[in-house]
C-alpha positions in Angstrom: 99.3 105.0 113.2 101.8 102.1 113.2 103.5 101.3 109.9 102.2 98.3 108.1 104.8 95.9 106.9 105.1 95.3 103.2 104.0 91.7 103.7 100.6 92.9 104.9 100.4 95.7 102.3 98.6 93.4 99.8 95.5 93.1 101.9 92.6 94.6 100.0 94.4 95.1 96.8 92.7 94.2 93.5 94.1 90.9 92.3 95.3 90.3 88.7 96.4 87.0 87.2 98.4 86.1 84.2 97.0 84.8 80.9 99.0 82.4 78.7 100.6 85.3 76.9 102.0 86.5 80.2 100.0 89.7 80.2 98.6 90.9 83.5 94.8 90.7 83.4 92.2 91.8 86.1 90.8 88.8 87.9 87.3 88.0 86.5 87.8 89.4 83.0 89.7 91.8 80.8 87.1 94.5 80.5 88.7 98.0 80.7 92.1 96.8 79.7 93.9 98.9 77.1 97.4 99.2 75.6 98.0 102.7 76.9 97.3 105.2 74.1 99.5 108.0 75.4 100.7 110.7 72.8 104.1 109.9 71.4 106.0 113.1 70.6 108.2 111.7 67.8 108.2 109.4 64.8 110.9 107.3 66.5 108.6 106.8 69.5 105.8 105.7 67.3 108.1 103.2 65.6 109.3 101.9 68.9 105.8 101.4 70.0 105.0 99.4 66.9 108.1 97.3 67.5 107.0 96.7 71.1 103.6 95.5 69.9 105.2 93.2 67.4 107.5 91.8 70.1 104.4 91.2 72.3 102.7 89.3 69.4 105.9 87.3 68.8 106.0 86.3 72.4 102.4 85.3 72.4 103.0 83.2 69.2 106.0 81.6 70.9 103.9 80.7 73.9 101.3 78.7 71.9 103.3 75.5 71.7 102.1 72.7 74.0 103.1 73.5 77.6 106.1 71.7 79.0 106.6 70.8 82.7 109.6 71.4 84.8 112.4 74.0 85.1 113.0 73.7 81.3 109.8 75.5 80.5 110.6 78.5 82.6 114.3 78.6 81.6 113.2 78.6 77.9 111.0 81.7 78.3 113.9 84.1 78.5 115.9 82.9 75.5 112.7 83.1 73.4 112.1 86.7 74.6 115.8 87.6 74.1 115.7 86.5 70.4 112.6 88.5 69.8 114.0 91.6 71.6 117.3 91.4 69.6 115.3 91.2 66.4 113.2 94.2 67.2 115.5 96.5 69.2 119.0 95.2 69.1 120.2 97.5 66.4 119.0 100.6 68.1 119.1 100.1 71.9 122.3 98.1 72.3 122.6 94.8 74.0 119.8 92.8 75.6 121.7 92.8 78.9 122.2 96.6 79.0 120.9 98.7 81.9 118.9 101.7 81.0 121.1 104.7 80.1 118.5 107.2 81.2 118.9 108.4 84.8 116.6 110.3 87.1 116.4 114.2 87.4 116.9 114.6 83.7 114.9 117.8 83.6 115.1 119.0 87.2 117.2 122.1 86.1 118.2 123.6 82.8 116.2 123.8 79.6 113.3 121.4 79.2 112.7 119.9 75.7 109.3 119.9 74.1 109.0 116.1 74.4 109.3 116.3 78.2 105.8 116.2 79.6 103.8 114.9 82.6 103.2 111.2 81.6 101.6 108.0 82.7 104.0 106.0 84.9 103.9 102.7 86.8 104.6 102.9 90.5 106.0 99.6 91.8 105.8 99.1 95.5 106.9 95.6 96.3 107.5 92.0 95.0 106.5 89.2 97.3 107.3 85.5 97.0 104.4 83.2 98.0 102.9 79.7 97.4 106.1 77.7 97.5 106.1 74.3 95.8 109.0 71.9 96.1 111.1 74.4 98.0 111.3 75.3 101.7 111.9 78.4 103.7 114.3 80.1 104.2 115.2 80.9 100.6 118.6 82.3 99.5 117.5 84.2 96.5 119.6 85.9 93.7 119.1 87.0 90.2 117.2 89.9 88.7 113.8 91.5 88.3 113.7 94.3 85.8 111.3 96.4 83.7 111.6 97.6 80.2 109.5 100.5 78.8 109.3 102.7 75.7 111.9 105.2 77.0 114.8 103.0 75.8 113.7 99.3 76.1 116.7 98.5 78.3 116.6 97.0 81.8 115.5 99.2 84.6 116.4 97.0 87.6 114.1 96.5 90.5 116.1 93.7 92.1 119.6 92.6 91.2 121.8 90.3 93.3 124.7 87.9 92.6 125.0 84.4 94.0 127.5 85.6 96.6 125.2 88.4 97.8 121.8 86.6 97.9 118.9 87.8 100.0 117.5 85.4 102.6 113.7 85.3 102.4 111.6 83.7 105.2 108.0 82.7 105.5 107.5 85.7 107.9 109.3 88.1 105.5 109.1 87.0 101.9 109.4 90.4 100.3 112.3 91.1 97.9 114.5 94.1 98.9 114.1 96.3 95.9 116.7 98.8 94.9 115.0 100.3 91.9 113.7 101.5 89.6 116.6 103.8 88.9 114.2 106.2 87.0 110.5 106.4 86.5 108.8 103.5 84.6 107.0 105.0 81.6 103.6 103.6 81.0 103.1 104.7 77.4 102.1 101.3 76.1 103.4 98.0 77.4 105.7 97.7 80.4 107.7 94.4 80.2 108.7 92.6 83.4 111.7 90.3 83.1 112.1 87.9 86.0 115.2 85.6 86.5 115.4 84.4 90.1 117.4 81.5 91.5 117.6 79.8 94.9 121.1 79.1 96.1 121.9 75.6 97.2 125.1 74.0 98.6 126.6 74.0 95.1 125.9 76.1 92.1 125.0 73.0 90.0 122.3 72.3 92.6 120.8 75.8 92.5 117.0 75.8 91.7 115.1 78.1 89.4 112.7 80.1 91.6 111.1 82.1 88.8 112.0 82.8 85.1 109.4 84.5 82.9 108.5 87.6 81.0 105.1 89.2 81.4 103.5 92.5 80.4 101.5 95.2 82.1 98.8 97.1 80.2 97.6 100.5 81.1 94.0 100.3 82.0 91.3 102.7 80.7 90.1 103.1 84.3 92.2 104.2 87.2 93.0 101.5 89.7 94.3 102.9 93.0 96.4 99.8 93.7 96.8 96.5 92.0 98.2 93.1 93.1 99.4 91.3 90.0 100.0 87.6 90.8 102.3 85.7 88.4 102.4 81.9 88.9 105.6 79.8 88.4 106.4 76.2 88.9 108.0 76.6 92.3 106.2 79.8 93.6 104.0 82.8 92.8 105.2 86.4 92.7 102.9 89.1 93.8 103.6 92.6 92.4 102.1 95.5 94.3 101.9 98.4 91.8 99.7 101.2 90.6 99.4 103.2 87.3 99.7 107.0 87.7 98.4 109.4 85.1 99.8 112.9 84.3 102.6 112.2 86.7 106.1 113.5 87.3 109.3 111.9 88.6 110.4 112.6 92.2 113.9 111.7 93.4 114.2 111.7 97.2 117.2 112.3 99.4 117.4 112.5 103.2 120.2 114.1 105.1 120.8 114.2 108.9 121.3 117.9 109.7 121.0 118.0 113.5 121.6 115.5 116.4 122.4 111.9 115.8 120.5 108.7 115.2 120.0 106.8 118.5 121.9 103.5 118.9 119.8 100.4 118.6 116.8 102.1 116.9 115.4 100.5 113.8 115.0 103.0 111.0 112.4 103.2 108.3 112.0 105.7 105.4 109.0 105.5 103.2 106.9 107.6 100.8 103.2 107.6 99.9 100.8 109.8 97.9 97.2 110.9 98.4 96.2 109.4 95.1 97.2 105.9 96.2 95.7 105.2 99.6 97.0 102.6 102.1 100.1 101.6 100.0 103.6 102.8 100.9 106.9 102.6 99.0 109.7 101.6 101.3 112.9 103.6 100.5 115.0 102.3 103.4 114.3 99.6 106.0 117.1 99.2 108.5 116.1 96.6 111.1 119.5 96.0 112.8 119.7 99.5 114.4 122.8 100.5 112.3 121.4 103.2 110.0 123.5 103.6 106.8 124.4 107.3 107.2 127.4 108.7 105.4 130.0 111.1 106.8 128.0 114.0 105.2 124.8 112.9 107.0 123.2 111.5 103.8 121.0 108.4 104.3 122.0 105.6 101.9 118.5 104.9 100.6 117.7 101.5 99.0 115.4 103.3 96.6 115.0 107.0 95.8 112.8 107.4 92.7 109.0 107.6 93.1 106.3 109.3 91.1 103.4 111.6 91.9 100.5 112.9 89.9 100.7 116.6 88.9 97.8 118.9 89.6 94.7 118.3 91.6 95.1 117.4 95.3 97.9 114.8 95.1 100.7 115.3 97.7 103.9 113.3 98.2 104.7 112.5 101.8 108.1 111.3 102.9 108.2 109.8 106.4 111.2 108.9 108.6 110.6 106.6 111.5 112.8 105.4 114.5 111.7 102.4 116.5 112.7 100.0 119.3 110.7 97.9 121.7 108.1 100.0 123.3 109.0 103.2 121.4 108.0 104.7 118.1 108.8 108.1 116.7 107.8 109.3 113.3 107.6 112.6 111.4 106.9 113.4 107.7 107.6 116.1 105.2 104.8 116.8 102.7 105.3 118.1 99.2 103.2 119.4 96.3 104.4 117.9 93.0 106.1 120.3 90.6 107.3 120.0 87.0 110.9 120.9 87.8 113.2 122.2 90.4 113.5 121.0 94.0 111.5 121.1 97.2 112.9 120.9 100.7 111.2 119.8 103.9 112.1 118.7 107.5 111.5 115.7 109.6 111.9 116.3 113.3 112.3 113.3 115.6 113.2 115.4 118.6 116.6 113.7 119.1 117.6 114.4 115.5 116.4 116.3 112.4 116.5 115.3 108.8 116.3 117.4 105.7 114.3 115.8 102.9 114.9 117.0 99.4 112.8 116.1 96.4 114.1 116.8 92.8 111.2 117.0 90.3 111.4 116.1 86.7 109.1 115.7 83.7 109.3 112.6 81.6 110.4 112.1 78.0 108.4 109.8 75.6 111.3 109.8 73.1 113.5 106.7 73.4 116.9 108.0 72.4 120.3 107.5 74.0 121.3 111.0 73.0 118.8 112.3 75.6 120.4 110.4 78.5 121.7 113.4 80.5 120.4 112.2 83.9 123.2 109.7 84.4 
């Protein structure tokens, strides 16, 4: 079957919109929404969850003033959230601008602490720009999109680019090239999404705000296979394709060329998917110019490498490698059964070359402490 582009991956997804408080709600009502009552294995985790709820309430309260029009309204959302974050978390989790200190593969090998468990996570597939207002394609986009969760309340970047390294979005391809998350996104309560995106103009003073807002994702009481959360802004809307996973583990993927060579001029694609989330794929590498980023050791330079899969049951993680040019398509996949720890190895054979796919499995910690940041 031909690979569906991420631009078309939103077809058939359940659509969510945003209330005034910025929280994602199912279209047509809020029935079934919950705040994610996952067990927290320490008093510190429970306190952090209370602070997160208070931060959420403070943000709601701050949003009850009469709405203002223009870029000033969006630009003001981040400073309000920043002040609330610094009040709640600044003394414990460092600076508001800090990146998460927790890396992947924290419990792949070695002793596993008691607070490391299969947990609820949020799988984020793509972020799509749509419904432009007052702006025109193509867009030269820079800035950041990040999540914050209960693990350490610091930024887990999904997208991060400087003005000198902006991404060009077109009407035909309006999907941000995500490079994260750098570790699994823990869904043990609220997941905060922080969006600060700009559109580059001829001068920096003339740059436009594309999107600047904070919103929250709640864990639902019922499993949704895939969700499209649509967040409106003054100049556009952002569509987040994502899915909550329960009783899941973190999987860190690496791909290495071990035999043959990648054919010249062939576009390359590496993506993953799971049985539990049908018809939605996570792109790990999309090389359209025919120059596959392969190091001297044969390792593929993946844009993203961290995914999640549900433990137990029939869920499987599939990692596919595809080579393509006009009139030609070759694809092969390695399939893995999720594990609590250790590594799994599989092969993708495209006839002209072979790739070894390695998946490092890890449980997740619900304790938000920097002292437990061994993965980085």
